[in-house]
VMD Tcl script that draws the C-alpha trace (Angstrom):
set ca {
  {51.04 99.21 95.72}
  {52.27 98.55 99.16}
  {53.08 94.88 99.44}
  {54.66 92.87 102.63}
  {55.86 89.19 102.29}
  {56.50 86.48 104.69}
  {58.46 83.38 103.38}
  {61.04 81.44 104.95}
  {62.98 80.37 101.99}
  {65.30 83.74 101.91}
  {66.63 83.27 98.49}
  {62.71 82.90 97.56}
  {61.63 85.67 99.47}
  {63.97 88.13 98.27}
  {63.32 87.13 95.05}
  {59.65 87.72 95.70}
  {61.36 90.89 96.52}
  {63.01 92.20 93.48}
  {60.27 91.36 91.45}
  {57.56 93.65 93.07}
  {60.19 95.79 93.61}
  {61.22 95.81 89.78}
  {57.57 96.00 89.30}
  {56.86 99.12 90.47}
  {55.08 98.08 94.00}
  {56.55 99.00 97.53}
  {57.44 95.37 99.78}
  {57.23 97.21 103.24}
  {58.08 94.11 104.85}
  {59.73 90.88 103.82}
  {59.77 88.06 106.88}
  {60.86 85.17 107.52}
  {57.59 83.98 109.48}
  {53.71 84.98 110.37}
  {54.64 85.93 113.29}
  {57.09 88.57 112.66}
  {54.99 89.42 109.74}
  {51.69 90.43 111.98}
  {54.46 92.04 113.50}
  {55.22 94.27 111.15}
  {51.44 95.61 109.90}
  {50.50 96.28 112.92}
  {53.00 99.29 112.42}
  {52.57 99.32 108.81}
  {49.46 97.51 106.93}
  {49.53 97.33 103.22}
  {47.50 96.42 100.77}
  {48.24 92.56 100.16}
  {50.33 90.15 101.85}
  {51.78 87.89 100.41}
  {52.32 84.23 102.11}
  {54.34 80.78 102.24}
  {51.41 78.30 103.27}
  {54.50 76.34 104.68}
  {55.85 78.08 106.80}
  {56.71 79.25 110.17}
  {54.67 79.27 112.67}
  {53.82 75.33 112.61}
  {53.53 73.02 109.60}
  {50.94 74.97 107.54}
  {51.93 79.25 109.27}
  {50.96 81.34 106.12}
  {46.92 79.24 106.75}
  {47.19 80.60 110.66}
  {48.89 83.89 109.51}
  {45.68 84.56 106.72}
  {43.71 83.83 108.72}
  {45.20 86.94 111.79}
  {45.58 89.09 109.14}
  {42.04 88.91 107.56}
  {40.42 89.21 111.77}
  {43.20 92.18 112.41}
  {43.55 94.58 108.94}
  {39.75 93.26 107.23}
  {40.69 95.34 103.64}
  {44.09 93.17 103.35}
  {44.54 90.99 99.61}
  {45.97 87.44 100.56}
  {48.04 85.85 98.36}
  {49.34 82.28 99.44}
  {51.24 80.48 97.62}
  {52.56 76.43 97.58}
  {54.86 73.76 95.61}
  {52.39 71.94 95.44}
  {48.46 72.38 94.06}
  {45.89 71.08 97.11}
  {42.40 71.39 97.05}
  {42.43 71.04 100.79}
  {44.29 73.92 100.76}
  {41.99 75.79 98.70}
  {38.61 75.04 100.59}
  {40.22 76.31 104.16}
  {41.67 79.95 102.39}
  {38.26 80.45 101.34}
  {36.79 80.31 104.71}
  {38.09 83.59 104.64}
  {36.11 84.85 102.19}
  {36.00 84.44 98.22}
  {37.58 88.64 98.37}
  {40.61 89.60 97.64}
  {42.29 86.30 98.28}
  {44.35 83.95 95.67}
  {46.32 80.66 95.80}
  {48.83 79.76 93.35}
  {51.76 78.02 92.71}
  {55.60 79.18 93.58}
  {56.67 78.24 90.22}
  {53.91 80.24 88.28}
  {54.36 83.93 90.01}
  {57.98 83.36 89.29}
  {57.82 85.78 86.13}
  {57.51 89.64 86.84}
  {53.63 89.94 84.55}
  {51.80 87.48 86.37}
  {53.14 88.05 90.18}
  {51.76 91.19 88.86}
  {48.45 91.07 87.52}
  {47.78 88.33 90.48}
  {48.50 91.11 93.16}
  {46.55 93.41 91.06}
  {43.17 91.71 90.51}
  {44.22 90.62 94.57}
  {44.06 93.97 95.39}
  {40.49 94.73 93.15}
  {38.76 92.30 95.02}
  {38.31 89.56 93.24}
  {39.16 85.48 94.39}
  {42.26 84.21 92.04}
  {43.31 80.16 91.89}
  {45.77 78.38 90.01}
  {44.43 77.64 86.82}
  {45.37 73.98 87.22}
  {43.56 73.99 90.59}
  {40.01 74.64 89.08}
  {40.62 72.32 86.63}
  {41.59 69.32 89.29}
  {38.52 69.62 90.79}
  {36.37 69.98 87.63}
  {37.61 66.90 86.29}
  {36.29 65.41 90.35}
  {32.83 66.61 89.60}
  {29.78 64.96 87.91}
  {29.02 67.29 85.33}
  {25.73 66.91 85.80}
  {24.86 67.21 89.69}
  {22.83 69.35 91.32}
  {22.42 72.12 91.01}
  {24.14 72.16 87.67}
  {21.24 69.87 86.34}
  {19.43 72.99 84.82}
  {22.09 74.37 82.79}
  {22.81 72.86 79.09}
  {25.98 71.90 77.40}
  {27.43 74.79 76.00}
  {26.79 76.86 79.29}
  {28.13 73.95 81.35}
  {31.60 74.97 79.09}
  {31.33 78.13 79.62}
  {31.44 77.79 83.45}
  {34.00 75.31 83.00}
  {36.09 77.64 81.57}
  {35.13 80.08 83.68}
  {36.78 77.92 86.46}
  {39.96 78.36 84.54}
  {40.57 82.24 85.24}
  {39.54 82.63 81.84}
  {38.37 86.01 80.92}
  {34.97 86.42 78.86}
  {37.87 87.18 76.22}
  {39.28 84.22 76.38}
  {36.00 81.94 76.23}
  {35.06 83.40 73.47}
  {38.49 82.35 71.50}
  {38.69 78.68 72.74}
  {34.68 77.93 72.21}
  {35.23 79.87 68.82}
  {32.13 82.50 69.73}
  {31.30 86.21 69.75}
  {31.41 88.03 72.86}
  {27.97 88.75 73.20}
  {27.17 84.56 72.80}
  {29.33 84.57 75.98}
  {27.24 87.66 77.80}
  {24.51 86.00 76.82}
  {25.87 82.41 78.66}
  {27.17 83.71 81.10}
  {23.51 85.70 81.79}
  {21.77 82.05 81.85}
  {24.67 80.78 84.38}
  {23.71 83.08 87.08}
  {20.09 82.82 86.24}
  {19.73 78.80 86.55}
  {22.28 78.81 89.72}
  {19.78 81.10 91.59}
  {22.18 83.92 91.86}
  {21.21 87.12 93.93}
  {21.06 89.74 90.90}
  {21.74 92.64 93.11}
  {25.10 91.14 93.07}
  {27.75 92.41 91.53}
  {29.27 90.51 88.05}
  {31.89 89.71 89.58}
  {31.37 88.91 93.09}
  {27.87 86.35 90.79}
  {31.12 84.89 88.93}
  {32.60 83.66 91.52}
  {29.81 81.80 93.26}
  {29.34 80.25 90.06}
  {32.60 79.33 89.86}
  {32.21 77.77 93.66}
  {29.89 76.21 92.74}
  {31.39 74.42 89.84}
  {34.18 73.25 92.30}
  {32.56 71.76 94.95}
  {33.73 74.26 97.52}
  {33.29 75.80 100.28}
  {32.76 80.28 101.60}
  {31.74 81.94 103.85}
}
mol new
graphics top color blue
foreach p $ca { graphics top sphere $p radius 0.5 }
foreach p [lrange $ca 0 end-1] q [lrange $ca 1 end] { graphics top cylinder $p $q radius 0.2 }
display resetview
């Protein structure tokens, strides 16, 4: 996979490059700020760009750069990194869309397996949210608030675990259910939330999680 990194902290930037190279990815560009990253991407596009939220230009240059990358290179995946899980950063990131985007903590992607899994999922078109942030957003919500009132307690449990980034297998293990039972509950969630049946299963899963988290997306 072709990857670019924009991070103003030289040590962390070099660490990311080392991890990505070790995993067999091609690091096309490594820049200290958003402006230089954009200049590099104009000559050499990538599959995924990894951006520090709080880097130049400005206090939140990563978000500004992400918006420019999405405008100029709509097929490029975006992974935003931060030291702290901030809900308002996630909300602003989701204004760019709900496909090929991710928001994770720096200390969580400092391992080879997590970093590779995250960028692979983003490149495949997924939305990847830091699980701790998903849990924080879930805990702030009233579980029975509309439009979730129609869901059963078990369906709410399944949706909560979906919001934490669990796979169907992980949900089944956590709730001591069979895989078929989890699939049935998810189908019920999609139907009760009125999610379009012509969308892919992944897209409906994203929409269901965003509804539960109460965050907006375009």
